[in-house]
mmCIF entry with sequence, helices, sheets and N, C-alpha, C, O atoms, coordinates in Angstrom:
data_MODEL
# 
_entry.id   MODEL 
# 
_entity.id                         1 
_entity.type                       polymer 
_entity.pdbx_number_of_molecules   1 
# 
_entity_poly.entity_id                      1 
_entity_poly.type                           'polypeptide(L)' 
_entity_poly.nstd_linkage                   no 
_entity_poly.nstd_monomer                   no 
_entity_poly.pdbx_seq_one_letter_code       MLTSLQLELLKTFSRPIPEEQVLEIKQLLAEYFARKVDEGVDTLFAEKGWDSNTVES 
_entity_poly.pdbx_seq_one_letter_code_can   MLTSLQLELLKTFSRPIPEEQVLEIKQLLAEYFARKVDEGVDTLFAEKGWDSNTVES 
_entity_poly.pdbx_strand_id                 A 
# 
loop_
_entity_poly_seq.entity_id 
_entity_poly_seq.num 
_entity_poly_seq.mon_id 
_entity_poly_seq.hetero 
1 1  MET n 
1 2  LEU n 
1 3  THR n 
1 4  SER n 
1 5  LEU n 
1 6  GLN n 
1 7  LEU n 
1 8  GLU n 
1 9  LEU n 
1 10 LEU n 
1 11 LYS n 
1 12 THR n 
1 13 PHE n 
1 14 SER n 
1 15 ARG n 
1 16 PRO n 
1 17 ILE n 
1 18 PRO n 
1 19 GLU n 
1 20 GLU n 
1 21 GLN n 
1 22 VAL n 
1 23 LEU n 
1 24 GLU n 
1 25 ILE n 
1 26 LYS n 
1 27 GLN n 
1 28 LEU n 
1 29 LEU n 
1 30 ALA n 
1 31 GLU n 
1 32 TYR n 
1 33 PHE n 
1 34 ALA n 
1 35 ARG n 
1 36 LYS n 
1 37 VAL n 
1 38 ASP n 
1 39 GLU n 
1 40 GLY n 
1 41 VAL n 
1 42 ASP n 
1 43 THR n 
1 44 LEU n 
1 45 PHE n 
1 46 ALA n 
1 47 GLU n 
1 48 LYS n 
1 49 GLY n 
1 50 TRP n 
1 51 ASP n 
1 52 SER n 
1 53 ASN n 
1 54 THR n 
1 55 VAL n 
1 56 GLU n 
1 57 SER n 
# 
_struct_asym.id          A 
_struct_asym.entity_id   1 
# 
loop_
_struct_conf.conf_type_id 
_struct_conf.id 
_struct_conf.pdbx_PDB_helix_id 
_struct_conf.beg_label_comp_id 
_struct_conf.beg_label_asym_id 
_struct_conf.beg_label_seq_id 
_struct_conf.pdbx_beg_PDB_ins_code 
_struct_conf.end_label_comp_id 
_struct_conf.end_label_asym_id 
_struct_conf.end_label_seq_id 
_struct_conf.pdbx_end_PDB_ins_code 
_struct_conf.beg_auth_comp_id 
_struct_conf.beg_auth_asym_id 
_struct_conf.beg_auth_seq_id 
_struct_conf.end_auth_comp_id 
_struct_conf.end_auth_asym_id 
_struct_conf.end_auth_seq_id 
_struct_conf.pdbx_PDB_helix_class 
_struct_conf.details 
_struct_conf.pdbx_PDB_helix_length 
HELX_P HELX_P1 AA1 SER A 4  ? THR A 12 ? SER A 4  THR A 12 1 ? 9  
HELX_P HELX_P2 AA2 GLU A 19 ? LYS A 48 ? GLU A 19 LYS A 48 1 ? 30 
HELX_P HELX_P3 AA3 SER A 52 ? GLU A 56 ? SER A 52 GLU A 56 1 ? 5  
# 
_struct_conf_type.id          HELX_P 
_struct_conf_type.criteria    ? 
_struct_conf_type.reference   ? 
# 
loop_
_atom_site.group_PDB 
_atom_site.id 
_atom_site.type_symbol 
_atom_site.label_atom_id 
_atom_site.label_alt_id 
_atom_site.label_comp_id 
_atom_site.label_asym_id 
_atom_site.label_entity_id 
_atom_site.label_seq_id 
_atom_site.pdbx_PDB_ins_code 
_atom_site.Cartn_x 
_atom_site.Cartn_y 
_atom_site.Cartn_z 
_atom_site.occupancy 
_atom_site.B_iso_or_equiv 
_atom_site.pdbx_formal_charge 
_atom_site.auth_seq_id 
_atom_site.auth_comp_id 
_atom_site.auth_asym_id 
_atom_site.auth_atom_id 
_atom_site.pdbx_PDB_model_num 
ATOM 1   N N  . MET A 1 1  ? 95.251 108.747 41.380 1.00 0.00 ? 1  MET A N  1 
ATOM 2   C CA . MET A 1 1  ? 94.540 109.753 40.621 1.00 0.00 ? 1  MET A CA 1 
ATOM 3   C C  . MET A 1 1  ? 93.380 109.080 39.885 1.00 0.00 ? 1  MET A C  1 
ATOM 4   O O  . MET A 1 1  ? 93.547 108.019 39.285 1.00 0.00 ? 1  MET A O  1 
ATOM 5   N N  . LEU A 1 2  ? 92.238 109.692 39.937 1.00 0.00 ? 2  LEU A N  1 
ATOM 6   C CA . LEU A 1 2  ? 91.047 109.151 39.296 1.00 0.00 ? 2  LEU A CA 1 
ATOM 7   C C  . LEU A 1 2  ? 90.969 109.600 37.841 1.00 0.00 ? 2  LEU A C  1 
ATOM 8   O O  . LEU A 1 2  ? 91.363 110.713 37.493 1.00 0.00 ? 2  LEU A O  1 
ATOM 9   N N  . THR A 1 3  ? 90.453 108.711 37.003 1.00 0.00 ? 3  THR A N  1 
ATOM 10  C CA . THR A 1 3  ? 90.260 109.054 35.601 1.00 0.00 ? 3  THR A CA 1 
ATOM 11  C C  . THR A 1 3  ? 88.982 109.871 35.445 1.00 0.00 ? 3  THR A C  1 
ATOM 12  O O  . THR A 1 3  ? 88.170 109.955 36.366 1.00 0.00 ? 3  THR A O  1 
ATOM 13  N N  . SER A 1 4  ? 88.815 110.464 34.280 1.00 0.00 ? 4  SER A N  1 
ATOM 14  C CA . SER A 1 4  ? 87.598 111.245 34.041 1.00 0.00 ? 4  SER A CA 1 
ATOM 15  C C  . SER A 1 4  ? 86.359 110.358 34.125 1.00 0.00 ? 4  SER A C  1 
ATOM 16  O O  . SER A 1 4  ? 85.311 110.807 34.589 1.00 0.00 ? 4  SER A O  1 
ATOM 17  N N  . LEU A 1 5  ? 86.464 109.107 33.683 1.00 0.00 ? 5  LEU A N  1 
ATOM 18  C CA . LEU A 1 5  ? 85.335 108.178 33.784 1.00 0.00 ? 5  LEU A CA 1 
ATOM 19  C C  . LEU A 1 5  ? 84.999 107.903 35.245 1.00 0.00 ? 5  LEU A C  1 
ATOM 20  O O  . LEU A 1 5  ? 83.829 107.918 35.627 1.00 0.00 ? 5  LEU A O  1 
ATOM 21  N N  . GLN A 1 6  ? 86.000 107.657 36.047 1.00 0.00 ? 6  GLN A N  1 
ATOM 22  C CA . GLN A 1 6  ? 85.766 107.388 37.457 1.00 0.00 ? 6  GLN A CA 1 
ATOM 23  C C  . GLN A 1 6  ? 85.102 108.583 38.146 1.00 0.00 ? 6  GLN A C  1 
ATOM 24  O O  . GLN A 1 6  ? 84.181 108.417 38.945 1.00 0.00 ? 6  GLN A O  1 
ATOM 25  N N  . LEU A 1 7  ? 85.580 109.783 37.826 1.00 0.00 ? 7  LEU A N  1 
ATOM 26  C CA . LEU A 1 7  ? 84.985 110.981 38.411 1.00 0.00 ? 7  LEU A CA 1 
ATOM 27  C C  . LEU A 1 7  ? 83.530 111.136 37.981 1.00 0.00 ? 7  LEU A C  1 
ATOM 28  O O  . LEU A 1 7  ? 82.671 111.489 38.789 1.00 0.00 ? 7  LEU A O  1 
ATOM 29  N N  . GLU A 1 8  ? 83.260 110.872 36.715 1.00 0.00 ? 8  GLU A N  1 
ATOM 30  C CA . GLU A 1 8  ? 81.888 110.974 36.216 1.00 0.00 ? 8  GLU A CA 1 
ATOM 31  C C  . GLU A 1 8  ? 80.975 109.963 36.895 1.00 0.00 ? 8  GLU A C  1 
ATOM 32  O O  . GLU A 1 8  ? 79.839 110.285 37.243 1.00 0.00 ? 8  GLU A O  1 
ATOM 33  N N  . LEU A 1 9  ? 81.465 108.751 37.083 1.00 0.00 ? 9  LEU A N  1 
ATOM 34  C CA . LEU A 1 9  ? 80.674 107.728 37.761 1.00 0.00 ? 9  LEU A CA 1 
ATOM 35  C C  . LEU A 1 9  ? 80.413 108.110 39.217 1.00 0.00 ? 9  LEU A C  1 
ATOM 36  O O  . LEU A 1 9  ? 79.318 107.889 39.734 1.00 0.00 ? 9  LEU A O  1 
ATOM 37  N N  . LEU A 1 10 ? 81.410 108.676 39.868 1.00 0.00 ? 10 LEU A N  1 
ATOM 38  C CA . LEU A 1 10 ? 81.216 109.121 41.254 1.00 0.00 ? 10 LEU A CA 1 
ATOM 39  C C  . LEU A 1 10 ? 80.143 110.201 41.338 1.00 0.00 ? 10 LEU A C  1 
ATOM 40  O O  . LEU A 1 10 ? 79.312 110.189 42.246 1.00 0.00 ? 10 LEU A O  1 
ATOM 41  N N  . LYS A 1 11 ? 80.162 111.132 40.390 1.00 0.00 ? 11 LYS A N  1 
ATOM 42  C CA . LYS A 1 11 ? 79.125 112.170 40.369 1.00 0.00 ? 11 LYS A CA 1 
ATOM 43  C C  . LYS A 1 11 ? 77.750 111.567 40.110 1.00 0.00 ? 11 LYS A C  1 
ATOM 44  O O  . LYS A 1 11 ? 76.772 111.915 40.773 1.00 0.00 ? 11 LYS A O  1 
ATOM 45  N N  . THR A 1 12 ? 77.688 110.661 39.143 1.00 0.00 ? 12 THR A N  1 
ATOM 46  C CA . THR A 1 12 ? 76.409 110.055 38.758 1.00 0.00 ? 12 THR A CA 1 
ATOM 47  C C  . THR A 1 12 ? 75.809 109.248 39.898 1.00 0.00 ? 12 THR A C  1 
ATOM 48  O O  . THR A 1 12 ? 74.596 109.271 40.107 1.00 0.00 ? 12 THR A O  1 
ATOM 49  N N  . PHE A 1 13 ? 76.643 108.542 40.626 1.00 0.00 ? 13 PHE A N  1 
ATOM 50  C CA . PHE A 1 13 ? 76.149 107.654 41.671 1.00 0.00 ? 13 PHE A CA 1 
ATOM 51  C C  . PHE A 1 13 ? 76.492 108.165 43.067 1.00 0.00 ? 13 PHE A C  1 
ATOM 52  O O  . PHE A 1 13 ? 76.811 107.382 43.961 1.00 0.00 ? 13 PHE A O  1 
ATOM 53  N N  . SER A 1 14 ? 76.425 109.472 43.245 1.00 0.00 ? 14 SER A N  1 
ATOM 54  C CA . SER A 1 14 ? 76.756 110.053 44.544 1.00 0.00 ? 14 SER A CA 1 
ATOM 55  C C  . SER A 1 14 ? 75.647 109.847 45.576 1.00 0.00 ? 14 SER A C  1 
ATOM 56  O O  . SER A 1 14 ? 75.844 110.119 46.760 1.00 0.00 ? 14 SER A O  1 
ATOM 57  N N  . ARG A 1 15 ? 74.498 109.375 45.139 1.00 0.00 ? 15 ARG A N  1 
ATOM 58  C CA . ARG A 1 15 ? 73.402 109.099 46.064 1.00 0.00 ? 15 ARG A CA 1 
ATOM 59  C C  . ARG A 1 15 ? 73.277 107.588 46.245 1.00 0.00 ? 15 ARG A C  1 
ATOM 60  O O  . ARG A 1 15 ? 73.677 106.823 45.368 1.00 0.00 ? 15 ARG A O  1 
ATOM 61  N N  . PRO A 1 16 ? 72.734 107.163 47.362 1.00 0.00 ? 16 PRO A N  1 
ATOM 62  C CA . PRO A 1 16 ? 72.565 105.717 47.581 1.00 0.00 ? 16 PRO A CA 1 
ATOM 63  C C  . PRO A 1 16 ? 71.594 105.110 46.554 1.00 0.00 ? 16 PRO A C  1 
ATOM 64  O O  . PRO A 1 16 ? 70.579 105.712 46.205 1.00 0.00 ? 16 PRO A O  1 
ATOM 65  N N  . ILE A 1 17 ? 71.926 103.932 46.094 1.00 0.00 ? 17 ILE A N  1 
ATOM 66  C CA . ILE A 1 17 ? 71.025 103.201 45.197 1.00 0.00 ? 17 ILE A CA 1 
ATOM 67  C C  . ILE A 1 17 ? 70.896 101.769 45.709 1.00 0.00 ? 17 ILE A C  1 
ATOM 68  O O  . ILE A 1 17 ? 71.812 101.245 46.343 1.00 0.00 ? 17 ILE A O  1 
ATOM 69  N N  . PRO A 1 18 ? 69.758 101.144 45.433 1.00 0.00 ? 18 PRO A N  1 
ATOM 70  C CA . PRO A 1 18 ? 69.545 99.772  45.908 1.00 0.00 ? 18 PRO A CA 1 
ATOM 71  C C  . PRO A 1 18 ? 70.562 98.790  45.311 1.00 0.00 ? 18 PRO A C  1 
ATOM 72  O O  . PRO A 1 18 ? 71.040 98.967  44.191 1.00 0.00 ? 18 PRO A O  1 
ATOM 73  N N  . GLU A 1 19 ? 70.868 97.775  46.076 1.00 0.00 ? 19 GLU A N  1 
ATOM 74  C CA . GLU A 1 19 ? 71.834 96.756  45.647 1.00 0.00 ? 19 GLU A CA 1 
ATOM 75  C C  . GLU A 1 19 ? 71.426 96.145  44.307 1.00 0.00 ? 19 GLU A C  1 
ATOM 76  O O  . GLU A 1 19 ? 72.284 95.838  43.480 1.00 0.00 ? 19 GLU A O  1 
ATOM 77  N N  . GLU A 1 20 ? 70.139 95.968  44.092 1.00 0.00 ? 20 GLU A N  1 
ATOM 78  C CA . GLU A 1 20 ? 69.659 95.402  42.824 1.00 0.00 ? 20 GLU A CA 1 
ATOM 79  C C  . GLU A 1 20 ? 70.109 96.269  41.640 1.00 0.00 ? 20 GLU A C  1 
ATOM 80  O O  . GLU A 1 20 ? 70.516 95.754  40.599 1.00 0.00 ? 20 GLU A O  1 
ATOM 81  N N  . GLN A 1 21 ? 70.028 97.588  41.818 1.00 0.00 ? 21 GLN A N  1 
ATOM 82  C CA . GLN A 1 21 ? 70.471 98.482  40.750 1.00 0.00 ? 21 GLN A CA 1 
ATOM 83  C C  . GLN A 1 21 ? 71.989 98.441  40.573 1.00 0.00 ? 21 GLN A C  1 
ATOM 84  O O  . GLN A 1 21 ? 72.488 98.552  39.453 1.00 0.00 ? 21 GLN A O  1 
ATOM 85  N N  . VAL A 1 22 ? 72.710 98.284  41.660 1.00 0.00 ? 22 VAL A N  1 
ATOM 86  C CA . VAL A 1 22 ? 74.165 98.152  41.569 1.00 0.00 ? 22 VAL A CA 1 
ATOM 87  C C  . VAL A 1 22 ? 74.509 96.933  40.720 1.00 0.00 ? 22 VAL A C  1 
ATOM 88  O O  . VAL A 1 22 ? 75.383 97.001  39.855 1.00 0.00 ? 22 VAL A O  1 
ATOM 89  N N  . LEU A 1 23 ? 73.831 95.828  40.965 1.00 0.00 ? 23 LEU A N  1 
ATOM 90  C CA . LEU A 1 23 ? 74.086 94.609  40.198 1.00 0.00 ? 23 LEU A CA 1 
ATOM 91  C C  . LEU A 1 23 ? 73.719 94.792  38.729 1.00 0.00 ? 23 LEU A C  1 
ATOM 92  O O  . LEU A 1 23 ? 74.431 94.313  37.846 1.00 0.00 ? 23 LEU A O  1 
ATOM 93  N N  . GLU A 1 24 ? 72.614 95.481  38.465 1.00 0.00 ? 24 GLU A N  1 
ATOM 94  C CA . GLU A 1 24 ? 72.211 95.742  37.079 1.00 0.00 ? 24 GLU A CA 1 
ATOM 95  C C  . GLU A 1 24 ? 73.260 96.600  36.368 1.00 0.00 ? 24 GLU A C  1 
ATOM 96  O O  . GLU A 1 24 ? 73.594 96.344  35.211 1.00 0.00 ? 24 GLU A O  1 
ATOM 97  N N  . ILE A 1 25 ? 73.768 97.599  37.047 1.00 0.00 ? 25 ILE A N  1 
ATOM 98  C CA . ILE A 1 25 ? 74.785 98.471  36.454 1.00 0.00 ? 25 ILE A CA 1 
ATOM 99  C C  . ILE A 1 25 ? 76.068 97.697  36.191 1.00 0.00 ? 25 ILE A C  1 
ATOM 100 O O  . ILE A 1 25 ? 76.699 97.874  35.149 1.00 0.00 ? 25 ILE A O  1 
ATOM 101 N N  . LYS A 1 26 ? 76.455 96.843  37.127 1.00 0.00 ? 26 LYS A N  1 
ATOM 102 C CA . LYS A 1 26 ? 77.636 96.007  36.920 1.00 0.00 ? 26 LYS A CA 1 
ATOM 103 C C  . LYS A 1 26 ? 77.454 95.120  35.691 1.00 0.00 ? 26 LYS A C  1 
ATOM 104 O O  . LYS A 1 26 ? 78.381 94.949  34.899 1.00 0.00 ? 26 LYS A O  1 
ATOM 105 N N  . GLN A 1 27 ? 76.253 94.556  35.535 1.00 0.00 ? 27 GLN A N  1 
ATOM 106 C CA . GLN A 1 27 ? 75.969 93.705  34.386 1.00 0.00 ? 27 GLN A CA 1 
ATOM 107 C C  . GLN A 1 27 ? 76.044 94.504  33.088 1.00 0.00 ? 27 GLN A C  1 
ATOM 108 O O  . GLN A 1 27 ? 76.608 94.035  32.099 1.00 0.00 ? 27 GLN A O  1 
ATOM 109 N N  . LEU A 1 28 ? 75.480 95.706  33.091 1.00 0.00 ? 28 LEU A N  1 
ATOM 110 C CA . LEU A 1 28 ? 75.538 96.562  31.901 1.00 0.00 ? 28 LEU A CA 1 
ATOM 111 C C  . LEU A 1 28 ? 76.985 96.888  31.529 1.00 0.00 ? 28 LEU A C  1 
ATOM 112 O O  . LEU A 1 28 ? 77.354 96.848  30.355 1.00 0.00 ? 28 LEU A O  1 
ATOM 113 N N  . LEU A 1 29 ? 77.793 97.207  32.525 1.00 0.00 ? 29 LEU A N  1 
ATOM 114 C CA . LEU A 1 29 ? 79.192 97.516  32.258 1.00 0.00 ? 29 LEU A CA 1 
ATOM 115 C C  . LEU A 1 29 ? 79.945 96.290  31.746 1.00 0.00 ? 29 LEU A C  1 
ATOM 116 O O  . LEU A 1 29 ? 80.763 96.396  30.832 1.00 0.00 ? 29 LEU A O  1 
ATOM 117 N N  . ALA A 1 30 ? 79.672 95.140  32.331 1.00 0.00 ? 30 ALA A N  1 
ATOM 118 C CA . ALA A 1 30 ? 80.318 93.906  31.873 1.00 0.00 ? 30 ALA A CA 1 
ATOM 119 C C  . ALA A 1 30 ? 79.942 93.607  30.428 1.00 0.00 ? 30 ALA A C  1 
ATOM 120 O O  . ALA A 1 30 ? 80.799 93.221  29.633 1.00 0.00 ? 30 ALA A O  1 
ATOM 121 N N  . GLU A 1 31 ? 78.675 93.782  30.083 1.00 0.00 ? 31 GLU A N  1 
ATOM 122 C CA . GLU A 1 31 ? 78.227 93.550  28.709 1.00 0.00 ? 31 GLU A CA 1 
ATOM 123 C C  . GLU A 1 31 ? 78.861 94.547  27.741 1.00 0.00 ? 31 GLU A C  1 
ATOM 124 O O  . GLU A 1 31 ? 79.248 94.186  26.630 1.00 0.00 ? 31 GLU A O  1 
ATOM 125 N N  . TYR A 1 32 ? 78.963 95.791  28.170 1.00 0.00 ? 32 TYR A N  1 
ATOM 126 C CA . TYR A 1 32 ? 79.583 96.829  27.333 1.00 0.00 ? 32 TYR A CA 1 
ATOM 127 C C  . TYR A 1 32 ? 81.031 96.458  27.025 1.00 0.00 ? 32 TYR A C  1 
ATOM 128 O O  . TYR A 1 32 ? 81.446 96.481  25.867 1.00 0.00 ? 32 TYR A O  1 
ATOM 129 N N  . PHE A 1 33 ? 81.805 96.115  28.069 1.00 0.00 ? 33 PHE A N  1 
ATOM 130 C CA . PHE A 1 33 ? 83.214 95.808  27.844 1.00 0.00 ? 33 PHE A CA 1 
ATOM 131 C C  . PHE A 1 33 ? 83.394 94.492  27.088 1.00 0.00 ? 33 PHE A C  1 
ATOM 132 O O  . PHE A 1 33 ? 84.341 94.365  26.312 1.00 0.00 ? 33 PHE A O  1 
ATOM 133 N N  . ALA A 1 34 ? 82.532 93.531  27.287 1.00 0.00 ? 34 ALA A N  1 
ATOM 134 C CA . ALA A 1 34 ? 82.589 92.286  26.519 1.00 0.00 ? 34 ALA A CA 1 
ATOM 135 C C  . ALA A 1 34 ? 82.344 92.576  25.040 1.00 0.00 ? 34 ALA A C  1 
ATOM 136 O O  . ALA A 1 34 ? 83.011 92.015  24.171 1.00 0.00 ? 34 ALA A O  1 
ATOM 137 N N  . ARG A 1 35 ? 81.381 93.457  24.762 1.00 0.00 ? 35 ARG A N  1 
ATOM 138 C CA . ARG A 1 35 ? 81.087 93.834  23.379 1.00 0.00 ? 35 ARG A CA 1 
ATOM 139 C C  . ARG A 1 35 ? 82.293 94.540  22.752 1.00 0.00 ? 35 ARG A C  1 
ATOM 140 O O  . ARG A 1 35 ? 82.614 94.303  21.588 1.00 0.00 ? 35 ARG A O  1 
ATOM 141 N N  . LYS A 1 36 ? 82.957 95.400  23.516 1.00 0.00 ? 36 LYS A N  1 
ATOM 142 C CA . LYS A 1 36 ? 84.145 96.084  23.013 1.00 0.00 ? 36 LYS A CA 1 
ATOM 143 C C  . LYS A 1 36 ? 85.269 95.095  22.699 1.00 0.00 ? 36 LYS A C  1 
ATOM 144 O O  . LYS A 1 36 ? 85.974 95.255  21.702 1.00 0.00 ? 36 LYS A O  1 
ATOM 145 N N  . VAL A 1 37 ? 85.437 94.083  23.538 1.00 0.00 ? 37 VAL A N  1 
ATOM 146 C CA . VAL A 1 37 ? 86.448 93.057  23.281 1.00 0.00 ? 37 VAL A CA 1 
ATOM 147 C C  . VAL A 1 37 ? 86.093 92.307  22.003 1.00 0.00 ? 37 VAL A C  1 
ATOM 148 O O  . VAL A 1 37 ? 86.963 92.087  21.160 1.00 0.00 ? 37 VAL A O  1 
ATOM 149 N N  . ASP A 1 38 ? 84.840 91.912  21.845 1.00 0.00 ? 38 ASP A N  1 
ATOM 150 C CA . ASP A 1 38 ? 84.406 91.220  20.638 1.00 0.00 ? 38 ASP A CA 1 
ATOM 151 C C  . ASP A 1 38 ? 84.673 92.057  19.394 1.00 0.00 ? 38 ASP A C  1 
ATOM 152 O O  . ASP A 1 38 ? 85.156 91.546  18.383 1.00 0.00 ? 38 ASP A O  1 
ATOM 153 N N  . GLU A 1 39 ? 84.353 93.354  19.475 1.00 0.00 ? 39 GLU A N  1 
ATOM 154 C CA . GLU A 1 39 ? 84.582 94.245  18.336 1.00 0.00 ? 39 GLU A CA 1 
ATOM 155 C C  . GLU A 1 39 ? 86.076 94.340  18.019 1.00 0.00 ? 39 GLU A C  1 
ATOM 156 O O  . GLU A 1 39 ? 86.472 94.353  16.854 1.00 0.00 ? 39 GLU A O  1 
ATOM 157 N N  . GLY A 1 40 ? 86.887 94.405  19.051 1.00 0.00 ? 40 GLY A N  1 
ATOM 158 C CA . GLY A 1 40 ? 88.330 94.463  18.857 1.00 0.00 ? 40 GLY A CA 1 
ATOM 159 C C  . GLY A 1 40 ? 88.874 93.205  18.218 1.00 0.00 ? 40 GLY A C  1 
ATOM 160 O O  . GLY A 1 40 ? 89.730 93.270  17.335 1.00 0.00 ? 40 GLY A O  1 
ATOM 161 N N  . VAL A 1 41 ? 88.382 92.060  18.658 1.00 0.00 ? 41 VAL A N  1 
ATOM 162 C CA . VAL A 1 41 ? 88.805 90.790  18.080 1.00 0.00 ? 41 VAL A CA 1 
ATOM 163 C C  . VAL A 1 41 ? 88.354 90.707  16.618 1.00 0.00 ? 41 VAL A C  1 
ATOM 164 O O  . VAL A 1 41 ? 89.120 90.278  15.755 1.00 0.00 ? 41 VAL A O  1 
ATOM 165 N N  . ASP A 1 42 ? 87.123 91.114  16.344 1.00 0.00 ? 42 ASP A N  1 
ATOM 166 C CA . ASP A 1 42 ? 86.634 91.110  14.958 1.00 0.00 ? 42 ASP A CA 1 
ATOM 167 C C  . ASP A 1 42 ? 87.502 91.991  14.069 1.00 0.00 ? 42 ASP A C  1 
ATOM 168 O O  . ASP A 1 42 ? 87.832 91.610  12.946 1.00 0.00 ? 42 ASP A O  1 
ATOM 169 N N  . THR A 1 43 ? 87.871 93.168  14.569 1.00 0.00 ? 43 THR A N  1 
ATOM 170 C CA . THR A 1 43 ? 88.730 94.078  13.809 1.00 0.00 ? 43 THR A CA 1 
ATOM 171 C C  . THR A 1 43 ? 90.087 93.450  13.562 1.00 0.00 ? 43 THR A C  1 
ATOM 172 O O  . THR A 1 43 ? 90.609 93.506  12.448 1.00 0.00 ? 43 THR A O  1 
ATOM 173 N N  . LEU A 1 44 ? 90.659 92.856  14.590 1.00 0.00 ? 44 LEU A N  1 
ATOM 174 C CA . LEU A 1 44 ? 91.960 92.205  14.460 1.00 0.00 ? 44 LEU A CA 1 
ATOM 175 C C  . LEU A 1 44 ? 91.906 91.080  13.424 1.00 0.00 ? 44 LEU A C  1 
ATOM 176 O O  . LEU A 1 44 ? 92.790 90.969  12.574 1.00 0.00 ? 44 LEU A O  1 
ATOM 177 N N  . PHE A 1 45 ? 90.875 90.257  13.501 1.00 0.00 ? 45 PHE A N  1 
ATOM 178 C CA . PHE A 1 45 ? 90.734 89.159  12.541 1.00 0.00 ? 45 PHE A CA 1 
ATOM 179 C C  . PHE A 1 45 ? 90.633 89.704  11.119 1.00 0.00 ? 45 PHE A C  1 
ATOM 180 O O  . PHE A 1 45 ? 91.253 89.169  10.200 1.00 0.00 ? 45 PHE A O  1 
ATOM 181 N N  . ALA A 1 46 ? 89.855 90.765  10.942 1.00 0.00 ? 46 ALA A N  1 
ATOM 182 C CA . ALA A 1 46 ? 89.682 91.358  9.612  1.00 0.00 ? 46 ALA A CA 1 
ATOM 183 C C  . ALA A 1 46 ? 91.000 91.942  9.103  1.00 0.00 ? 46 ALA A C  1 
ATOM 184 O O  . ALA A 1 46 ? 91.359 91.742  7.943  1.00 0.00 ? 46 ALA A O  1 
ATOM 185 N N  . GLU A 1 47 ? 91.712 92.654  9.955  1.00 0.00 ? 47 GLU A N  1 
ATOM 186 C CA . GLU A 1 47 ? 92.977 93.273  9.555  1.00 0.00 ? 47 GLU A CA 1 
ATOM 187 C C  . GLU A 1 47 ? 94.044 92.244  9.215  1.00 0.00 ? 47 GLU A C  1 
ATOM 188 O O  . GLU A 1 47 ? 94.826 92.435  8.283  1.00 0.00 ? 47 GLU A O  1 
ATOM 189 N N  . LYS A 1 48 ? 94.075 91.157  9.968  1.00 0.00 ? 48 LYS A N  1 
ATOM 190 C CA . LYS A 1 48 ? 95.097 90.128  9.776  1.00 0.00 ? 48 LYS A CA 1 
ATOM 191 C C  . LYS A 1 48 ? 94.679 89.041  8.782  1.00 0.00 ? 48 LYS A C  1 
ATOM 192 O O  . LYS A 1 48 ? 95.492 88.203  8.393  1.00 0.00 ? 48 LYS A O  1 
ATOM 193 N N  . GLY A 1 49 ? 93.412 89.061  8.377  1.00 0.00 ? 49 GLY A N  1 
ATOM 194 C CA . GLY A 1 49 ? 92.920 88.025  7.483  1.00 0.00 ? 49 GLY A CA 1 
ATOM 195 C C  . GLY A 1 49 ? 92.793 86.668  8.150  1.00 0.00 ? 49 GLY A C  1 
ATOM 196 O O  . GLY A 1 49 ? 92.888 85.628  7.498  1.00 0.00 ? 49 GLY A O  1 
ATOM 197 N N  . TRP A 1 50 ? 92.578 86.692  9.458  1.00 0.00 ? 50 TRP A N  1 
ATOM 198 C CA . TRP A 1 50 ? 92.459 85.447  10.200 1.00 0.00 ? 50 TRP A CA 1 
ATOM 199 C C  . TRP A 1 50 ? 91.051 84.882  10.052 1.00 0.00 ? 50 TRP A C  1 
ATOM 200 O O  . TRP A 1 50 ? 90.105 85.597  9.722  1.00 0.00 ? 50 TRP A O  1 
ATOM 201 N N  . ASP A 1 51 ? 90.935 83.556  10.309 1.00 0.00 ? 51 ASP A N  1 
ATOM 202 C CA . ASP A 1 51 ? 89.642 82.896  10.308 1.00 0.00 ? 51 ASP A CA 1 
ATOM 203 C C  . ASP A 1 51 ? 89.640 81.809  11.377 1.00 0.00 ? 51 ASP A C  1 
ATOM 204 O O  . ASP A 1 51 ? 90.557 81.736  12.196 1.00 0.00 ? 51 ASP A O  1 
ATOM 205 N N  . SER A 1 52 ? 88.618 80.972  11.369 1.00 0.00 ? 52 SER A N  1 
ATOM 206 C CA . SER A 1 52 ? 88.532 79.919  12.404 1.00 0.00 ? 52 SER A CA 1 
ATOM 207 C C  . SER A 1 52 ? 89.700 78.947  12.330 1.00 0.00 ? 52 SER A C  1 
ATOM 208 O O  . SER A 1 52 ? 90.078 78.361  13.345 1.00 0.00 ? 52 SER A O  1 
ATOM 209 N N  . ASN A 1 53 ? 90.276 78.766  11.150 1.00 0.00 ? 53 ASN A N  1 
ATOM 210 C CA . ASN A 1 53 ? 91.452 77.885  11.026 1.00 0.00 ? 53 ASN A CA 1 
ATOM 211 C C  . ASN A 1 53 ? 92.652 78.456  11.770 1.00 0.00 ? 53 ASN A C  1 
ATOM 212 O O  . ASN A 1 53 ? 93.465 77.706  12.311 1.00 0.00 ? 53 ASN A O  1 
ATOM 213 N N  . THR A 1 54 ? 92.763 79.763  11.798 1.00 0.00 ? 54 THR A N  1 
ATOM 214 C CA . THR A 1 54 ? 93.837 80.422  12.531 1.00 0.00 ? 54 THR A CA 1 
ATOM 215 C C  . THR A 1 54 ? 93.713 80.106  14.014 1.00 0.00 ? 54 THR A C  1 
ATOM 216 O O  . THR A 1 54 ? 94.709 79.830  14.684 1.00 0.00 ? 54 THR A O  1 
ATOM 217 N N  . VAL A 1 55 ? 92.491 80.147  14.519 1.00 0.00 ? 55 VAL A N  1 
ATOM 218 C CA . VAL A 1 55 ? 92.256 79.866  15.934 1.00 0.00 ? 55 VAL A CA 1 
ATOM 219 C C  . VAL A 1 55 ? 92.624 78.407  16.243 1.00 0.00 ? 55 VAL A C  1 
ATOM 220 O O  . VAL A 1 55 ? 93.236 78.118  17.271 1.00 0.00 ? 55 VAL A O  1 
ATOM 221 N N  . GLU A 1 56 ? 92.252 77.513  15.357 1.00 0.00 ? 56 GLU A N  1 
ATOM 222 C CA . GLU A 1 56 ? 92.526 76.086  15.567 1.00 0.00 ? 56 GLU A CA 1 
ATOM 223 C C  . GLU A 1 56 ? 94.018 75.799  15.614 1.00 0.00 ? 56 GLU A C  1 
ATOM 224 O O  . GLU A 1 56 ? 94.471 74.953  16.385 1.00 0.00 ? 56 GLU A O  1 
ATOM 225 N N  . SER A 1 57 ? 94.773 76.501  14.793 1.00 0.00 ? 57 SER A N  1 
ATOM 226 C CA . SER A 1 57 ? 96.227 76.237  14.750 1.00 0.00 ? 57 SER A CA 1 
ATOM 227 C C  . SER A 1 57 ? 96.904 76.996  15.868 1.00 0.00 ? 57 SER A C  1 
ATOM 228 O O  . SER A 1 57 ? 98.123 76.918  16.018 1.00 0.00 ? 57 SER A O  1 
# 
């Protein structure tokens, strides 16, 4: 079963696009999810009161 995001992406990209654009879109998605991970880690550190010393130990 496809998620709503997957269905939306299929609709958006239902026409052929150049490989260069496919790579650009992949890069944008990778950057988006990397940013979300960073934000999640920042939130976790703030909630737990962690700092760089926590990472070292």
